[in-house]
N, C-alpha and C positions, 0 to 999 in steps of 0.2 A: 469302490464308491457305490453306495446303493442308489436307487432312484430318488430317495428322500434327500440325497446330498450329505447324509451322515454315514460314516464308515460302518460296516457290519460289526466290526470288532469293538468300536467304542460306543456306537449309538444303539446297537442291537436292534430295536424296532421302535417306531414312532408310537406304538400303543403304550410302551412302558414309560416313554417320555411324557405322555399326556396325564400320567398319574402323579406328577410332582416335578420339582426343580432337578434338573440334571446339569452338569457342566462338562463342556468339551473344549479341547483346544481348537481355536478358530480354523487353522489350516487343515483339521480333520473333518471339518463340516462344510466348507465352502469351496466352491469351484470358480477359479479365475477364468474369465472369458478371454480368450487370446485374440489379439488384434495384430494383423498383418502391418507392416511398416507402410505398405503402399496405400493403405486407407487412412493413415493418420494424417491430419491437416495441420501445416505449419501456421503459426500465428499471423505471418505476413500475408497468408492467403484467406484469412477470415474475411467474410463480407458483413456489412452492417445489416442487411436484411437478406433472407433467403428461405428456401423451402425446409431446410433441415437445421436445427440447432447444433452448435458445436459445443460439446461438454469438455472442459479442460479442468486443470487443478487450481484455477484462479478463484478469487473471492466470489465473483458473480456466478450465479447459477448457470447462465449461459454466456460462453465467451465470444461467440459470434455465430455466423450462419454460413452455410454452403448450399449450392444448387446441384451438387454432384451426388445423385442417388446411388451411384456405385460405391460410394464411401460410407454408406449407412451401415451401422454396426447390426449385424444380425444376431439377435439374442431374444430370449423370453423376457418380457418386461412384467414387472418392474425390476431394475437393478440398482445396485449401490456403486457409485463412483467414488474411489478414494484418491485423493491427491497424495502421491507418494512423497513429494517433497513438502508439501504444504500442510498435510494432515487434514485437509477439507474434505468433508463427507457430503455426497449430494445423493438424493432419492429421485431416480429418474423413471418416469411412467410413460414416455413418449419416444418416438423413433428419433435417434440422434447420430451425429458423427463424433469421432473422437479427436481431441487436440493431440498435437505431436508428442508432447513430453509428459511423463510422470503421472499417468493415472493407471490405476488398477480397476477393472470392471468386475464386480463380484455378483454371482447369481445368488438368488435367495433360496435356501434349501426348503424342500416341502415341509419340513417339520416346524417351520417358523411362520408366523405372521409377518408380512413384508414390512410393515411400519415398526414392529417390535424389533425385527432384525436390524433395520436402519438405526434405531435408538441404540441398540447393542453396540453397533460399530462406533456410533458417536461417543458412547460411554467409554469403550475400550481405548479410543483415541486419546482421551483425557489421561489415561494411565500410562502412556508412552512418553518418553522424554523427548522433548523438541530438540532435534539435532541440526537445526538450520536447514540448509539446502540438501542435506544427506537423504537418502531413501529410507522411508519409515515402515513400509509394509512388512519388512523382514522382521520387525520387531512386533507389529500388531498381530501377525498371524500366529505368534506364540502365546497370545493371551487366551485366558479361559473365557468361553461365552456361555451364559446361562440359557437354559431351555426348559421353562416351565410348561404346563399344559397349554394347549392352544387357546382355551377360553381364557386362561389367565393372561397370556400374552395379548389377546385382543382387548382385555380389560386395561392392561397397563398401557398399551399403545394409545387407546382412546384418551386415557387420563393425560398422557404426556403430550398429545396432540392439543388438548384443551389448554393445558398449563402454557405450553410453548407459543400457542397462537396469541394468547394474551401478552406473554412476555416479549414476543417479537414485536407485537404492535407498539408496546412501550419503547423498546430499542430503536424502531423505525422513527418514532417521534423525536427521541433524543438526537439521532443522527440528523433529522431535518433541522433540528434546532442548532446543532453545530454548524451545518451549512449556512444557516441564516447568519450566524456570527461572522462568518467569512463575508458575507454580503454586506452586513452592518460595517464591517472594517473598511470595505471599499467605498461605502457611502460616506464615511467619516473623511477619508482621504480626499474624494472627489469635492466634498464641500470645502475643506479647508484650502485646497489648492485652486479654488475658484472664488476665492473671497475678494474683497475689495483691496485695492492698493498694489495689485500684481500686474507686472509687465512680463509678456512672453518674449523671451529671447532664446538664443540657441545655446546648447552645451558648450560649444566653442567659445562663446562670449564670457562664461563663467568658469572656465578651467585654463590652466597653464599648459595644456597638452594632455594626450591620452597615451599611456604606456601599456605595452604588452608585458606579460610576465615571462618567466624563464621557460625555455623550451627543452632544458637538460633533463635527463632521466634522474628521478629522485631515488633515495635509498630507504630502506627500511628502519635504519638507525642513523643518527648524525647530530650535527651541532645545532642546526636550526630547522624549524618546521617550514615545510612547503605547503601553503594553503592552496587547495584545489577546489573545482566547482562543487564537489560533493560535500565540502565543508559549509557550504552556505545554505542555511536552513531559516526561513522566515525572517530575512533581513539581518541575521546575525551569523557569526562564525561559530560552528560547533567543532570542538576539538576531539574528535574521535577518528578512528581509521587514518591515522597520520603518516605522512612520509617526511623524509628530511633530506637536507643537503650538507655536505662538508666543504663545498667549494667557496673559498674566501672571496673570490672574484664575484661569484653570484651574490653572495650575502651582502657584498657592499652595494652592487648594482640594484638589487630587487628589495632590500630590506623595507619592511613596512613601518610606518610611523602612525602613532595614535591619530584617529579620525580619518584615516585613508579610506576612500569609498572604492570598492571593487565591483565591476561589472562582469558577469558571465557571458562571454561573447559566443561560446559554442556549447550547444546541449540539444536535447530533444526539443521539438518545436514548442511545447507548453512550458519548458523550463529555461530556454535561452532568455537572457536579460535579467535574470534574477540577480539581486544586488545586495551586498552586505557591507557593514562598516566595521572597520578593525579598530578595536579599543585598546589595543597594546597589551592584551592579556599575556601573551607569551611572545618572545622573539620570533618573527616568521619573515618569509619572503613569499611571493605569490607565483603561481604556475602560469603556464602560457595560455590556458583557455580563459584567463581572467585579464581584464584590463583596469589599470588604475586611472581614475578620472582627474586627480590633482587639481581640485576645486581652488579657486582663488580666496583670498583672506575675506572678502565680503559674503562668503557662502558658508552657512552653518552645515556641518557635516551630517548631522542628523536629519536636517531639513531635506539635503540632497538625497539621502539614503531612503527616506520616506517617500519622497516623490518618485524615485526610480522604481519603487515597488507599488506604485499606485496604478489603478486601471488605465489612466491616460497614458502613462509611460509604457505599460504593457501593449496598448494599442499601437503605440509608435514602433514598438519591437516587432509586432505582427506585420506591420507595413514595411519595415526596413530589412527583416531577416531574408537571408538567401537559404532556401531549403535543398538539403542534400538526402541522401539515403538515411532515413531515421534521425537526421540531425540538421540543425539549422545553425546559421552563423550570422553575426552582425560584427563588421570590422570598425576600427576607430574613426574612419572617415564618416561612416553613417552614423555612429554614436554622436559625433560632434555636431550633427545637424538636428538632433532631437531638440524639440521645444522644451523650454524650462521657465517655470513661473518665478521670475525674479522680484523680490521686494526687499525692504530693508532689513538689516541684521536683527533689529528689535522686533519686527513683525514675523521674521523667520522663526526666532526664539518662541514668540507667542504660539505661533502654529504648532511648533514642536511640542510645546507644553500641553496644548489642547489635545493632540493626537495622543500623547502618552497618557494622559488622564483617562481618556475614553477607552484606549487600548487596555489599560490596566483593569478597568471594568470588564472588558471583554475576556481578558485572561482569567478573571475570577469565575466568570460564568462558564467558560470552556472547562475550567478545571472541575466545576460541579458536574458538568455534563460527562466528562471523562471518568470521574468517580462513579457516577451512576451507571455508566456503561460497564464499567469493571464490576460493579456489584451485580449487574445483570447476568454476566458471564459466570460468576461465582454461584449465583442462584441456580442457574441452569444445570451447572455441574452438581450442586447439592441435590437437586431434584432427581437427576439421573442416578446418583448414588443410592438415594432412597428407593427408587424404583427397582434397582437391580440388587437390593437387599431384601426385596419383598416387603417394603414398609410403606408403599404408596397406597393410600386408602382412597 
């Protein structure tokens, strides 16, 4: 490897590179910076604030912080950090520590403008297949990287910086709008569950008992689906990554009926308490981390489900949960003491209709936002393709 970062055999000399576009296999032009395991920082040891930022393979530029200067990565800056599992690419210009898993730190060869090299890696990342949580650098390093003259690299990098600054500002605005939609949903629920004609009672008063699900081990195939906490998404059951049971005794004991409302009793602190309503889509039983509330006949199932996903119910979850290592729990006794807004069946149905009408409008707005975000990603990829075809004017 020459001082430029290009092999003598393949690159020859940087003077020749400056005369036009050349292409090299990435592994022949880049040096990976080795990291000793003893300086890598596990996520559980991240600090909320500190002297040194921790760079990992997560979506956020900075994963956390450390005050241990002995764990600072000693390298010439800037560098490129590539998420081996996530395919996320980061341009780092300041001292940092490394997260424990799945990053490759790449030095920038002398023959490359640093920003141009960064955009090259981002572009090459779009060309490799997403293999889930598998490692991706082994495929990335086999891709060809373009190397035009340094003035051309600088021009292209400056143009891409300008394009993406504007595009990223638009994406940030869309993401803020999506967050606001979540806030708006919470406002809707708070308003509806604090309207006139409501009497606050306990869950114990409006249920015929709370049941735990099966604790038996599930199978990859079988007669009947076993719904788990991971199947609860946004107040509904999602039928993917399913497991099953063949046990007839379990099927009889834990079979779900249309409009059963299930409460997630154990999960990470921010997810414990999420609730979903079973609509009878497919025959199913429920797993032990879920509890069936068994509401009485004077309780509308959708009304109960919407309330259990409301901000006030979440506040009660936060107060009632018992915290363990990375996990919280709420048992049936505590859930039965939750306050519940009781009103007539007629009023419950009216509230459900009001919520669904407003949530439908929210869904439509969120779809527009998601479509715009997807278009922004496609536009970014299109701009990168033009840049590395030499078509960016």
